[in-house]
Biotite code that builds the C-alpha atoms (Angstrom):
import biotite.structure as struc

atoms = struc.array([
    struc.Atom([-0.024, 0.008, 0.031], chain_id="A", res_id=1, res_name="VAL", atom_name="CA", element="C"),
    struc.Atom([2.803, 2.441, 0.849], chain_id="A", res_id=2, res_name="LYS", atom_name="CA", element="C"),
    struc.Atom([4.439, 1.879, -2.587], chain_id="A", res_id=3, res_name="GLU", atom_name="CA", element="C"),
    struc.Atom([1.115, 2.792, -4.275], chain_id="A", res_id=4, res_name="LEU", atom_name="CA", element="C"),
    struc.Atom([0.576, 5.810, -2.013], chain_id="A", res_id=5, res_name="GLN", atom_name="CA", element="C"),
    struc.Atom([4.014, 7.101, -3.001], chain_id="A", res_id=6, res_name="GLN", atom_name="CA", element="C"),
    struc.Atom([2.989, 7.180, -6.608], chain_id="A", res_id=7, res_name="GLN", atom_name="CA", element="C"),
    struc.Atom([0.459, 9.893, -5.583], chain_id="A", res_id=8, res_name="HIS", atom_name="CA", element="C"),
    struc.Atom([-2.302, 8.381, -7.610], chain_id="A", res_id=9, res_name="GLY", atom_name="CA", element="C"),
    struc.Atom([-5.659, 10.018, -7.883], chain_id="A", res_id=10, res_name="SER", atom_name="CA", element="C"),
    struc.Atom([-9.104, 9.025, -9.225], chain_id="A", res_id=11, res_name="VAL", atom_name="CA", element="C"),
    struc.Atom([-8.780, 8.467, -12.913], chain_id="A", res_id=12, res_name="GLY", atom_name="CA", element="C"),
    struc.Atom([-5.151, 7.197, -12.519], chain_id="A", res_id=13, res_name="GLY", atom_name="CA", element="C"),
    struc.Atom([-3.364, 3.950, -12.327], chain_id="A", res_id=14, res_name="CYS", atom_name="CA", element="C"),
    struc.Atom([-0.764, 2.734, -9.892], chain_id="A", res_id=15, res_name="GLY", atom_name="CA", element="C"),
    struc.Atom([1.641, -0.117, -10.670], chain_id="A", res_id=16, res_name="SER", atom_name="CA", element="C"),
    struc.Atom([4.105, -2.445, -8.957], chain_id="A", res_id=17, res_name="ARG", atom_name="CA", element="C"),
    struc.Atom([6.315, -5.062, -10.148], chain_id="A", res_id=18, res_name="ARG", atom_name="CA", element="C"),
    struc.Atom([6.185, -8.501, -8.622], chain_id="A", res_id=19, res_name="ARG", atom_name="CA", element="C"),
    struc.Atom([8.773, -11.056, -9.878], chain_id="A", res_id=20, res_name="ASP", atom_name="CA", element="C"),
    struc.Atom([8.501, -10.861, -13.666], chain_id="A", res_id=21, res_name="ASN", atom_name="CA", element="C"),
    struc.Atom([5.027, -9.346, -13.760], chain_id="A", res_id=22, res_name="ARG", atom_name="CA", element="C"),
    struc.Atom([3.408, -6.002, -13.244], chain_id="A", res_id=23, res_name="TYR", atom_name="CA", element="C"),
    struc.Atom([0.244, -5.468, -11.303], chain_id="A", res_id=24, res_name="ILE", atom_name="CA", element="C"),
    struc.Atom([-1.822, -2.387, -12.194], chain_id="A", res_id=25, res_name="TYR", atom_name="CA", element="C"),
    struc.Atom([-4.233, -0.779, -9.782], chain_id="A", res_id=26, res_name="TYR", atom_name="CA", element="C"),
    struc.Atom([-6.967, 1.378, -11.398], chain_id="A", res_id=27, res_name="LEU", atom_name="CA", element="C"),
    struc.Atom([-8.235, 4.242, -9.258], chain_id="A", res_id=28, res_name="ALA", atom_name="CA", element="C"),
    struc.Atom([-11.810, 4.389, -10.508], chain_id="A", res_id=29, res_name="ILE", atom_name="CA", element="C"),
    struc.Atom([-13.625, 5.756, -7.470], chain_id="A", res_id=30, res_name="LYS", atom_name="CA", element="C"),
    struc.Atom([-12.705, 7.995, -4.517], chain_id="A", res_id=31, res_name="PRO", atom_name="CA", element="C"),
    struc.Atom([-14.250, 5.814, -1.890], chain_id="A", res_id=32, res_name="VAL", atom_name="CA", element="C"),
    struc.Atom([-14.535, 1.990, -1.991], chain_id="A", res_id=33, res_name="HIS", atom_name="CA", element="C"),
    struc.Atom([-18.371, 2.058, -1.683], chain_id="A", res_id=34, res_name="ASN", atom_name="CA", element="C"),
    struc.Atom([-18.964, 4.668, -4.369], chain_id="A", res_id=35, res_name="ASN", atom_name="CA", element="C"),
    struc.Atom([-20.057, 3.723, -7.892], chain_id="A", res_id=36, res_name="THR", atom_name="CA", element="C"),
    struc.Atom([-17.493, 4.335, -10.600], chain_id="A", res_id=37, res_name="PRO", atom_name="CA", element="C"),
    struc.Atom([-18.356, 6.475, -13.665], chain_id="A", res_id=38, res_name="HIS", atom_name="CA", element="C"),
    struc.Atom([-17.482, 5.335, -17.254], chain_id="A", res_id=39, res_name="MET", atom_name="CA", element="C"),
    struc.Atom([-15.463, 8.523, -17.972], chain_id="A", res_id=40, res_name="GLN", atom_name="CA", element="C"),
    struc.Atom([-13.267, 7.887, -14.911], chain_id="A", res_id=41, res_name="VAL", atom_name="CA", element="C"),
    struc.Atom([-12.876, 4.202, -15.949], chain_id="A", res_id=42, res_name="LEU", atom_name="CA", element="C"),
    struc.Atom([-11.907, 5.375, -19.401], chain_id="A", res_id=43, res_name="ARG", atom_name="CA", element="C"),
    struc.Atom([-9.251, 7.742, -18.076], chain_id="A", res_id=44, res_name="THR", atom_name="CA", element="C"),
    struc.Atom([-7.758, 4.985, -15.793], chain_id="A", res_id=45, res_name="SER", atom_name="CA", element="C"),
    struc.Atom([-7.668, 2.583, -18.669], chain_id="A", res_id=46, res_name="LEU", atom_name="CA", element="C"),
    struc.Atom([-5.808, 5.096, -20.824], chain_id="A", res_id=47, res_name="ASN", atom_name="CA", element="C"),
    struc.Atom([-3.249, 5.746, -18.016], chain_id="A", res_id=48, res_name="VAL", atom_name="CA", element="C"),
    struc.Atom([-2.824, 1.902, -17.624], chain_id="A", res_id=49, res_name="MET", atom_name="CA", element="C"),
    struc.Atom([-2.425, 1.602, -21.429], chain_id="A", res_id=50, res_name="LYS", atom_name="CA", element="C"),
    struc.Atom([0.541, 4.039, -21.364], chain_id="A", res_id=51, res_name="GLN", atom_name="CA", element="C"),
    struc.Atom([2.128, 2.044, -18.480], chain_id="A", res_id=52, res_name="LEU", atom_name="CA", element="C"),
    struc.Atom([1.601, -1.290, -20.309], chain_id="A", res_id=53, res_name="VAL", atom_name="CA", element="C"),
    struc.Atom([3.317, 0.242, -23.421], chain_id="A", res_id=54, res_name="LEU", atom_name="CA", element="C"),
    struc.Atom([6.072, 1.687, -21.251], chain_id="A", res_id=55, res_name="GLN", atom_name="CA", element="C"),
    struc.Atom([6.687, -1.651, -19.599], chain_id="A", res_id=56, res_name="HIS", atom_name="CA", element="C"),
    struc.Atom([6.648, -3.603, -22.845], chain_id="A", res_id=57, res_name="GLY", atom_name="CA", element="C"),
    struc.Atom([3.786, -5.777, -21.749], chain_id="A", res_id=58, res_name="ILE", atom_name="CA", element="C"),
    struc.Atom([2.440, -8.147, -24.475], chain_id="A", res_id=59, res_name="THR", atom_name="CA", element="C"),
    struc.Atom([-0.244, -9.996, -22.539], chain_id="A", res_id=60, res_name="HIS", atom_name="CA", element="C"),
    struc.Atom([-2.734, -8.636, -20.029], chain_id="A", res_id=61, res_name="LEU", atom_name="CA", element="C"),
    struc.Atom([-5.343, -10.313, -17.925], chain_id="A", res_id=62, res_name="GLY", atom_name="CA", element="C"),
    struc.Atom([-8.104, -8.534, -15.981], chain_id="A", res_id=63, res_name="MET", atom_name="CA", element="C"),
    struc.Atom([-11.506, -9.230, -14.358], chain_id="A", res_id=64, res_name="PRO", atom_name="CA", element="C"),
    struc.Atom([-14.692, -7.650, -15.571], chain_id="A", res_id=65, res_name="ARG", atom_name="CA", element="C"),
    struc.Atom([-13.951, -4.183, -14.102], chain_id="A", res_id=66, res_name="LEU", atom_name="CA", element="C"),
    struc.Atom([-16.792, -2.498, -12.314], chain_id="A", res_id=67, res_name="GLY", atom_name="CA", element="C"),
    struc.Atom([-19.313, -5.134, -13.361], chain_id="A", res_id=68, res_name="CYS", atom_name="CA", element="C"),
    struc.Atom([-19.827, -6.942, -10.107], chain_id="A", res_id=69, res_name="GLY", atom_name="CA", element="C"),
    struc.Atom([-21.039, -4.928, -7.085], chain_id="A", res_id=70, res_name="LEU", atom_name="CA", element="C"),
    struc.Atom([-20.467, -1.679, -9.009], chain_id="A", res_id=71, res_name="ASP", atom_name="CA", element="C"),
    struc.Atom([-23.073, -2.782, -11.624], chain_id="A", res_id=72, res_name="ARG", atom_name="CA", element="C"),
    struc.Atom([-21.520, -1.268, -14.741], chain_id="A", res_id=73, res_name="LEU", atom_name="CA", element="C"),
    struc.Atom([-22.587, -2.974, -17.947], chain_id="A", res_id=74, res_name="GLU", atom_name="CA", element="C"),
    struc.Atom([-19.944, -5.371, -19.291], chain_id="A", res_id=75, res_name="TRP", atom_name="CA", element="C"),
    struc.Atom([-20.671, -4.543, -22.903], chain_id="A", res_id=76, res_name="ALA", atom_name="CA", element="C"),
    struc.Atom([-19.869, -0.851, -22.325], chain_id="A", res_id=77, res_name="ALA", atom_name="CA", element="C"),
    struc.Atom([-16.841, -1.622, -20.143], chain_id="A", res_id=78, res_name="VAL", atom_name="CA", element="C"),
    struc.Atom([-15.496, -4.203, -22.769], chain_id="A", res_id=79, res_name="ASN", atom_name="CA", element="C"),
    struc.Atom([-15.733, -1.491, -25.471], chain_id="A", res_id=80, res_name="LYS", atom_name="CA", element="C"),
    struc.Atom([-13.484, 0.741, -23.347], chain_id="A", res_id=81, res_name="LEU", atom_name="CA", element="C"),
    struc.Atom([-10.979, -2.002, -22.827], chain_id="A", res_id=82, res_name="ILE", atom_name="CA", element="C"),
    struc.Atom([-10.778, -2.905, -26.459], chain_id="A", res_id=83, res_name="ILE", atom_name="CA", element="C"),
    struc.Atom([-10.558, 0.741, -27.646], chain_id="A", res_id=84, res_name="ALA", atom_name="CA", element="C"),
])
């Protein structure tokens, strides 16, 4: 947690940390854990993550259905953001 806090991330950003030969990305899509994320903030976080992925030379990426569980975002809309 301290490593991510030192990156001074904010909502709409993306923190990262390296673990072994992998990177883990943390999307900041809502200010408080029990808030609902907005699609524009998710789009911004994904764009920041995309830049980090390119910078780190990542060729494969796995992720869950972001915001589609308890946050109730529509997977079809989120999937379009991810693919774009």
